[in-house]
BALORO-188911 format. One record per residue: residue number from 1; residue in one letter; y, z, x of N, C-alpha, C in turn. Coordinates in steps of 0.2 Angstrom, whole numbers, plus 5000, padded with zeros to 4 digits. Layout:
N
resi|resn|nY|nZ|nX|caY|caZ|caX|cY|cZ|cX
NUM|A|Y|Z|X|Y|Z|X|Y|Z|X
...
***
This chain:
273
resi|resn|nY|nZ|nX|caY|caZ|caX|cY|cZ|cX
1|X|5111|5028|5066|5109|5031|5059|5116|5034|5057
2|X|5117|5033|5050|5123|5036|5047|5123|5043|5045
3|X|5128|5047|5048|5128|5054|5047|5129|5056|5039
4|X|5128|5062|5037|5130|5064|5030|5137|5063|5029
5|X|5141|5065|5034|5149|5064|5033|5150|5057|5032
6|X|5147|5052|5036|5149|5045|5036|5147|5042|5030
7|X|5142|5045|5026|5139|5042|5020|5145|5042|5015
8|X|5149|5047|5015|5154|5048|5010|5160|5044|5012
9|X|5160|5040|5018|5166|5036|5019|5165|5029|5016
10|X|5159|5028|5012|5157|5022|5009|5158|5021|5002
11|X|5160|5015|5000|5160|5014|4993|5153|5011|4991
12|X|5152|5010|4984|5145|5008|4982|5147|5002|4978
13|X|5144|4996|4980|5145|4990|4977|5139|4989|4972
14|X|5140|4990|4966|5135|4988|4961|5138|4983|4956
15|X|5140|4978|4958|5143|4973|4954|5138|4970|4949
16|X|5132|4970|4950|5127|4968|4946|5126|4972|4939
17|X|5129|4978|4940|5128|4983|4934|5134|4981|4929
18|X|5133|4978|4923|5138|4976|4919|5139|4980|4913
19|X|5135|4986|4913|5136|4990|4907|5132|4989|4901
20|X|5133|4992|4896|5139|4996|4894|5138|5003|4898
21|X|5144|5006|4899|5145|5013|4902|5149|5018|4898
22|X|5147|5024|4899|5151|5029|4897|5154|5033|4903
23|X|5161|5032|4904|5164|5035|4909|5167|5042|4907
24|X|5165|5047|4911|5167|5054|4909|5171|5057|4914
25|X|5177|5060|4911|5182|5063|4915|5180|5070|4919
26|X|5184|5073|4922|5183|5079|4926|5180|5085|4922
27|X|5174|5087|4924|5170|5092|4920|5172|5099|4922
28|X|5172|5100|4929|5174|5106|4931|5170|5112|4928
29|X|5163|5111|4928|5159|5117|4926|5159|5118|4919
30|X|5161|5114|4915|5161|5115|4908|5155|5112|4905
31|X|5149|5116|4905|5143|5113|4903|5142|5112|4896
32|X|5144|5117|4892|5143|5116|4885|5147|5110|4882
33|X|5153|5109|4885|5157|5104|4882|5154|5097|4885
34|X|5151|5097|4891|5148|5091|4893|5142|5089|4888
35|X|5138|5094|4887|5132|5093|4882|5135|5091|4876
36|X|5140|5094|4873|5143|5091|4866|5145|5084|4867
37|X|5148|5082|4872|5151|5076|4873|5145|5071|4873
38|X|5140|5072|4877|5135|5068|4878|5131|5067|4871
39|X|5130|5072|4868|5127|5071|4861|5131|5068|4856
40|X|5138|5068|4857|5142|5065|4852|5142|5057|4854
41|X|5141|5056|4860|5140|5049|4862|5133|5046|4861
42|X|5128|5050|4859|5122|5047|4857|5116|5049|4862
43|X|5118|5053|4867|5112|5055|4871|5108|5061|4869
44|X|5102|5060|4870|5097|5066|4868|5096|5070|4875
45|X|5098|5076|4875|5097|5080|4881|5092|5086|4880
46|X|5087|5087|4884|5083|5092|4883|5082|5096|4890
47|X|5081|5103|4890|5080|5106|4896|5073|5108|4896
48|X|5069|5105|4902|5062|5107|4902|5061|5113|4907
49|X|5060|5118|4904|5060|5125|4908|5054|5125|4913
50|X|5049|5122|4912|5043|5122|4917|5045|5118|4923
51|X|5049|5113|4923|5051|5109|4928|5058|5111|4931
52|X|5061|5115|4927|5068|5117|4928|5073|5110|4929
53|X|5072|5106|4924|5076|5100|4925|5078|5098|4918
54|X|5083|5093|4917|5085|5090|4911|5082|5084|4910
55|X|5079|5082|4904|5077|5076|4902|5082|5073|4897
56|X|5084|5067|4899|5090|5064|4895|5087|5057|4893
57|X|5089|5056|4886|5087|5049|4883|5094|5046|4881
58|X|5097|5041|4884|5103|5038|4883|5103|5034|4877
59|X|5109|5032|4874|5109|5027|4869|5107|5020|4872
60|X|5104|5016|4868|5101|5010|4871|5106|5006|4875
61|X|5104|5005|4882|5108|5001|4886|5113|5004|4890
62|X|5115|5010|4889|5121|5014|4892|5118|5018|4898
63|X|5123|5018|4903|5123|5023|4908|5129|5026|4908
64|X|5129|5033|4911|5135|5037|4912|5138|5036|4919
65|X|5144|5037|4919|5148|5037|4926|5152|5043|4926
66|X|5151|5047|4931|5155|5053|4931|5160|5052|4936
67|X|5167|5054|4935|5172|5053|4939|5174|5058|4944
68|X|5169|5063|4945|5170|5068|4951|5173|5074|4948
69|X|5174|5079|4952|5176|5086|4951|5171|5089|4945
70|X|5165|5089|4947|5160|5092|4943|5160|5099|4943
71|X|5163|5102|4948|5163|5110|4949|5170|5113|4949
72|X|5170|5120|4949|5175|5124|4950|5179|5126|4944
73|X|5181|5132|4943|5185|5135|4938|5181|5136|4931
74|X|5176|5132|4930|5173|5132|4924|5167|5137|4924
75|X|5164|5139|4918|5159|5144|4918|5152|5143|4920
76|X|5150|5136|4922|5143|5135|4924|5143|5129|4928
77|X|5146|5129|4934|5146|5123|4938|5138|5121|4940
78|X|5134|5126|4942|5127|5124|4944|5123|5120|4939
79|X|5124|5122|4933|5120|5118|4928|5123|5111|4926
80|X|5130|5111|4927|5133|5104|4927|5130|5100|4932
81|X|5130|5103|4938|5127|5099|4944|5120|5097|4943
82|X|5116|5102|4940|5109|5100|4939|5108|5094|4934
83|X|5112|5095|4928|5112|5089|4923|5114|5083|4926
84|X|5119|5082|4930|5122|5076|4933|5117|5074|4938
85|X|5114|5078|4942|5109|5076|4947|5103|5073|4944
86|X|5101|5076|4939|5095|5074|4935|5096|5067|4932
87|X|5102|5066|4929|5104|5060|4926|5104|5054|4932
88|X|5107|5056|4937|5107|5051|4943|5100|5049|4945
89|X|5096|5055|4946|5089|5054|4948|5085|5050|4944
90|X|5086|5050|4937|5083|5046|4932|5085|5039|4931
91|X|5090|5038|4935|5093|5031|4935|5098|5030|4929
92|X|5100|5035|4926|5104|5035|4920|5112|5036|4921
93|X|5114|5037|4927|5121|5039|4928|5122|5037|4936
94|X|5129|5036|4937|5132|5035|4943|5137|5041|4944
95|X|5139|5043|4950|5144|5048|4951|5148|5046|4957
96|X|5155|5047|4957|5159|5047|4963|5161|5054|4965
97|X|5162|5055|4971|5164|5062|4973|5172|5063|4972
98|X|5173|5069|4970|5180|5072|4969|5182|5077|4974
99|X|5188|5078|4974|5191|5083|4979|5187|5090|4979
100|X|5186|5092|4973|5183|5099|4972|5175|5098|4975
101|X|5172|5093|4973|5165|5092|4975|5165|5092|4983
102|X|5170|5088|4986|5170|5087|4993|5171|5094|4997
103|X|5175|5098|4994|5176|5105|4997|5170|5109|4997
104|X|5167|5109|4991|5160|5113|4991|5155|5110|4995
105|X|5155|5103|4996|5150|5100|5001|5152|5102|5008
106|X|5158|5102|5010|5160|5105|5017|5158|5112|5018
107|X|5159|5116|5013|5156|5123|5013|5149|5123|5014
108|X|5145|5119|5010|5138|5120|5011|5136|5117|5018
109|X|5140|5113|5021|5138|5110|5027|5139|5115|5033
110|X|5143|5121|5031|5144|5126|5036|5151|5126|5039
111|X|5156|5121|5036|5162|5121|5038|5167|5126|5036
112|X|5172|5127|5039|5177|5132|5037|5182|5129|5032
113|X|5182|5132|5026|5186|5129|5020|5190|5135|5017
114|X|5195|5134|5014|5199|5140|5010|5195|5140|5003
115|X|5192|5146|5002|5188|5147|4996|5193|5149|4990
116|X|5196|5144|4987|5201|5146|4981|5201|5140|4977
117|X|5206|5140|4972|5206|5135|4967|5200|5134|4963
118|X|5196|5140|4961|5190|5140|4958|5184|5139|4962
119|X|5184|5137|4968|5178|5137|4972|5175|5144|4973
120|X|5179|5149|4973|5176|5156|4973|5171|5157|4967
121|X|5173|5154|4962|5169|5155|4956|5162|5151|4956
122|X|5163|5145|4959|5157|5141|4960|5152|5144|4965
123|X|5155|5147|4970|5151|5150|4976|5147|5156|4973
124|X|5151|5160|4968|5147|5166|4965|5142|5164|4961
125|X|5143|5158|4957|5138|5156|4952|5132|5153|4956
126|X|5133|5150|4962|5128|5147|4966|5123|5152|4969
127|X|5126|5158|4970|5123|5164|4974|5117|5166|4970
128|X|5116|5164|4963|5111|5166|4959|5105|5161|4959
129|X|5106|5155|4963|5101|5150|4964|5098|5150|4971
130|X|5092|5147|4971|5089|5148|4977|5091|5143|4982
131|X|5089|5143|4989|5091|5139|4994|5089|5132|4992
132|X|5083|5130|4989|5081|5124|4988|5086|5120|4983
133|X|5089|5124|4978|5094|5121|4974|5100|5119|4978
134|X|5102|5124|4982|5109|5123|4985|5108|5117|4990
135|X|5102|5116|4993|5101|5111|4998|5101|5104|4994
136|X|5098|5104|4988|5098|5098|4983|5105|5096|4982
137|X|5109|5101|4980|5117|5100|4979|5120|5097|4985
138|X|5118|5099|4991|5121|5097|4997|5119|5090|4998
139|X|5113|5088|4997|5111|5081|4998|5114|5077|4993
140|X|5114|5079|4987|5117|5075|4982|5125|5073|4984
141|X|5129|5078|4985|5136|5077|4987|5136|5072|4993
142|X|5131|5073|4998|5131|5069|5004|5130|5061|5002
143|X|5127|5060|4996|5125|5053|4995|5131|5050|4990
144|X|5136|5053|4988|5140|5051|4983|5145|5046|4987
145|X|5147|5040|4984|5152|5036|4986|5159|5038|4984
146|X|5164|5036|4988|5171|5037|4986|5174|5033|4981
147|X|5171|5027|4980|5172|5023|4974|5167|5018|4972
148|X|5167|5016|4966|5162|5011|4964|5165|5005|4961
149|X|5162|4999|4963|5164|4993|4960|5158|4990|4956
150|X|5160|4989|4949|5155|4987|4944|5157|4981|4941
151|X|5152|4978|4937|5153|4972|4932|5157|4966|4936
152|X|5154|4964|4941|5156|4958|4945|5164|4959|4947
153|X|5165|4966|4949|5172|4967|4951|5177|4969|4946
154|X|5175|4968|4939|5180|4970|4934|5181|4977|4933
155|X|5177|4981|4936|5178|4989|4934|5177|4992|4941
156|X|5182|4996|4942|5183|5001|4948|5183|5008|4946
157|X|5179|5012|4949|5179|5019|4948|5181|5023|4954
158|X|5186|5027|4954|5187|5032|4959|5190|5038|4956
159|X|5189|5044|4959|5191|5050|4956|5199|5051|4955
160|X|5203|5049|4960|5210|5049|4959|5213|5042|4959
161|X|5209|5037|4958|5211|5030|4957|5212|5027|4964
162|X|5213|5020|4964|5214|5016|4970|5217|5010|4969
163|X|5222|5008|4973|5226|5002|4972|5222|4996|4974
164|X|5224|4990|4971|5219|4985|4972|5218|4982|4979
165|X|5222|4983|4983|5221|4980|4990|5216|4984|4994
166|X|5214|4990|4991|5209|4994|4995|5202|4994|4991
167|X|5202|4990|4986|5195|4990|4983|5190|4987|4987
168|X|5185|4990|4988|5179|4988|4993|5181|4989|5000
169|X|5186|4993|5002|5187|4995|5009|5184|5002|5010
170|X|5182|5003|5017|5179|5009|5019|5183|5011|5025
171|X|5186|5017|5024|5189|5021|5030|5190|5028|5028
172|X|5192|5032|5032|5194|5039|5031|5200|5039|5026
173|X|5205|5035|5027|5211|5034|5023|5209|5032|5016
174|X|5205|5027|5015|5203|5025|5009|5200|5031|5005
175|X|5195|5034|5008|5191|5040|5005|5196|5045|5003
176|X|5201|5047|5007|5206|5052|5006|5210|5050|4999
177|X|5212|5044|4999|5216|5041|4993|5211|5042|4987
178|X|5205|5040|4987|5200|5040|4982|5200|5048|4979
179|X|5200|5052|4984|5199|5059|4982|5205|5063|4980
180|X|5211|5061|4983|5217|5065|4982|5222|5061|4979
181|X|5222|5054|4979|5228|5050|4977|5233|5050|4983
182|X|5238|5046|4982|5243|5046|4987|5248|5051|4986
183|X|5251|5054|4991|5256|5059|4991|5262|5057|4996
184|X|5268|5060|4995|5273|5058|4999|5275|5062|5005
185|X|5271|5068|5006|5271|5072|5011|5276|5078|5009
186|X|5279|5078|5004|5283|5084|5001|5278|5089|4997
187|X|5281|5095|4996|5278|5100|4992|5283|5101|4986
188|X|5280|5103|4981|5284|5105|4975|5285|5112|4975
189|X|5288|5115|4970|5291|5122|4970|5285|5127|4970
190|X|5279|5125|4969|5273|5129|4969|5269|5128|4976
191|X|5272|5124|4980|5269|5123|4987|5263|5118|4986
192|X|5263|5114|4981|5257|5109|4980|5260|5102|4982
193|X|5256|5098|4985|5258|5091|4987|5261|5087|4981
194|X|5266|5083|4982|5269|5079|4977|5265|5073|4977
195|X|5262|5071|4971|5258|5066|4970|5262|5059|4968
196|X|5261|5054|4971|5264|5048|4969|5260|5044|4963
197|X|5264|5041|4959|5262|5038|4953|5259|5031|4955
198|X|5254|5030|4958|5251|5023|4960|5250|5019|4954
199|X|5248|5021|4948|5247|5017|4943|5253|5013|4940
200|X|5259|5016|4941|5265|5013|4939|5266|5006|4942
201|X|5263|5005|4948|5264|4999|4951|5258|4994|4951
202|X|5253|4997|4948|5246|4993|4949|5247|4986|4945
203|X|5244|4981|4948|5244|4974|4945|5238|4971|4946
204|X|5233|4974|4947|5226|4971|4949|5222|4969|4943
205|X|5218|4964|4944|5214|4962|4938|5208|4967|4936
206|X|5206|4971|4941|5200|4975|4939|5203|4981|4935
207|X|5199|4984|4930|5201|4990|4927|5199|4996|4932
208|X|5204|5000|4933|5203|5006|4937|5202|5012|4932
209|X|5197|5016|4932|5196|5022|4928|5196|5028|4933
210|X|5199|5033|4932|5200|5039|4936|5202|5045|4933
211|X|5202|5050|4936|5204|5057|4933|5209|5061|4938
212|X|5207|5067|4940|5211|5071|4945|5217|5074|4943
213|X|5221|5071|4939|5228|5074|4937|5227|5074|4930
214|X|5227|5081|4927|5226|5081|4920|5232|5078|4916
215|X|5230|5075|4910|5235|5072|4906|5233|5075|4899
216|X|5238|5075|4894|5237|5077|4888|5233|5073|4884
217|X|5234|5066|4885|5229|5061|4881|5229|5055|4886
218|X|5223|5052|4886|5223|5046|4890|5227|5040|4887
219|X|5229|5036|4892|5233|5030|4890|5233|5025|4895
220|X|5232|5019|4892|5231|5013|4897|5238|5011|4900
221|X|5238|5011|4907|5244|5009|4910|5242|5004|4916
222|X|5245|4998|4915|5243|4992|4920|5236|4991|4921
223|X|5232|4991|4916|5225|4990|4917|5221|4996|4921
224|X|5224|5002|4920|5221|5008|4923|5221|5014|4917
225|X|5217|5018|4918|5217|5024|4913|5214|5030|4916
226|X|5218|5036|4915|5216|5042|4917|5212|5046|4912
227|X|5206|5048|4913|5202|5052|4908|5202|5059|4909
228|X|5205|5062|4914|5205|5069|4915|5210|5072|4910
229|X|5207|5075|4904|5211|5078|4899|5210|5086|4899
230|X|5209|5088|4905|5210|5095|4906|5205|5100|4902
231|X|5199|5098|4902|5194|5103|4898|5194|5110|4900
232|X|5194|5111|4907|5194|5117|4910|5200|5121|4909
233|X|5205|5118|4907|5212|5121|4906|5213|5122|4898
234|X|5208|5121|4894|5209|5122|4887|5210|5116|4883
235|X|5210|5110|4887|5211|5103|4884|5205|5100|4881
236|X|5203|5095|4883|5197|5091|4880|5193|5088|4886
237|X|5187|5086|4885|5183|5082|4889|5182|5075|4886
238|X|5184|5070|4890|5185|5063|4887|5180|5058|4890
239|X|5178|5054|4886|5174|5048|4889|5177|5042|4887
240|X|5176|5036|4891|5178|5030|4889|5172|5025|4889
241|X|5171|5022|4883|5165|5017|4882|5167|5011|4885
242|X|5164|5008|4890|5166|5002|4893|5160|4997|4892
243|X|5162|4991|4890|5168|4987|4890|5172|4988|4883
244|X|5170|4992|4879|5173|4992|4872|5180|4996|4872
245|X|5181|4999|4877|5188|5003|4878|5189|5008|4872
246|X|5183|5011|4870|5184|5016|4865|5184|5023|4868
247|X|5188|5027|4866|5189|5034|4869|5185|5039|4864
248|X|5181|5044|4867|5178|5049|4863|5179|5056|4867
249|X|5181|5061|4863|5182|5067|4866|5179|5073|4862
250|X|5179|5079|4866|5177|5085|4863|5182|5090|4865
251|X|5184|5095|4861|5188|5100|4863|5185|5105|4867
252|X|5189|5108|4872|5187|5114|4876|5185|5120|4871
253|X|5180|5124|4873|5178|5129|4869|5182|5136|4871
254|X|5186|5135|4876|5190|5141|4879|5195|5138|4884
255|X|5199|5142|4886|5204|5141|4892|5201|5145|4897
256|X|5198|5141|4902|5194|5145|4907|5198|5146|4913
257|X|5204|5142|4914|5208|5143|4920|5215|5141|4918
258|X|5220|5143|4921|5227|5140|4920|5229|5135|4925
259|X|5232|5129|4923|5233|5124|4927|5239|5126|4932
260|X|5238|5123|4938|5243|5124|4943|5250|5121|4942
261|X|5249|5115|4938|5255|5111|4936|5254|5109|4929
262|X|5260|5107|4925|5259|5105|4918|5255|5099|4918
263|X|5252|5098|4912|5249|5092|4910|5254|5086|4910
264|X|5252|5080|4912|5257|5074|4911|5256|5072|4904
265|X|5262|5071|4901|5262|5069|4894|5265|5062|4894
266|X|5261|5057|4892|5263|5050|4892|5267|5049|4885
267|X|5272|5045|4885|5276|5044|4879|5273|5041|4873
268|X|5267|5037|4874|5264|5035|4868|5256|5036|4869
269|X|5254|5042|4868|5247|5043|4870|5242|5039|4865
270|X|5236|5038|4868|5231|5035|4865|5227|5040|4860
271|X|5224|5037|4855|5220|5042|4851|5213|5042|4852
272|X|5209|5047|4852|5202|5048|4853|5199|5050|4847
273|X|5192|5048|4847|5188|5050|4841|5186|5057|4841
***
C-alpha cells in the first residue's frame, strides 16, 4: 500500500488529456485575484453557501491547471484551497504540488517544520476552519503529483520546472527538483539558496510550464515559460491558454508581502492581455 508521503513521489501521466487548458501561476492565497482571473478567462464561479462549496462552469472544453503554491503570504489561503479542491473534485482542474503546499502538508501530518515565509499566516487563517476542512486539505495535498505529463507528452507541468531527462521519472530527487528547482549548494547574501537557471539549457521537445521564481513578465525561453508573476508581492496573476500560447493576467489588488529577492526581469518580456 502506498503511503501518503509516497503518493507525492509520483508524477501523473495524463497524456490523453489534450486540452485546451488554462495554466495558472502561483496564487499564494490571493483569492480575489484568482476569481477575477478565472472570470476574465470565461469561467463562471458561484459559492453555494448551503453546501459550503464553489460551483464552477468553465469555458467550453477547458480545464484549469494550477502550478502549485496555492497558499501562504496572501489574505485568504483557505478559500483558495477550497476553490481549487472543488474544481479538481468536479473534474475541471489539475494541480501539482508546490514547495509552500508541501510545507503546509508536512505540518498537517504532524511533522516539525519552520513556520515562516507566510506559513504562519496560513496557519492562523486555517484556525478558523473546522477539523474536517483541515483533513480535506491534508488529503488533497497528499494526492497531488510532483509533475504532470499531458497532450501525448507535448506538455509538462511542474512547480519549479523540470529538465527533459527527468520527465516521467519518480524519485525523491526528482520530486525535490519539481518543488524547489536546482540549486548549487551556495547561499546568497540573504541566506537563501542560489537557484540555477535550468531553463537556459533546456532543449526538450515538450513545453514546460512552471512558476516558483517571480518574474516581472512571462517570456518563452527554450520551450519553457514561467508564469509566476508575483501576485502576492503586488505583481500580477497570470494564466497561459494552451495550446494557443495566449497570456492573460490580472493585477494584484494590493502588495500583501515583500519578496525575499528581486523579481527576475527578462530583456524582452512578453505582453499579456
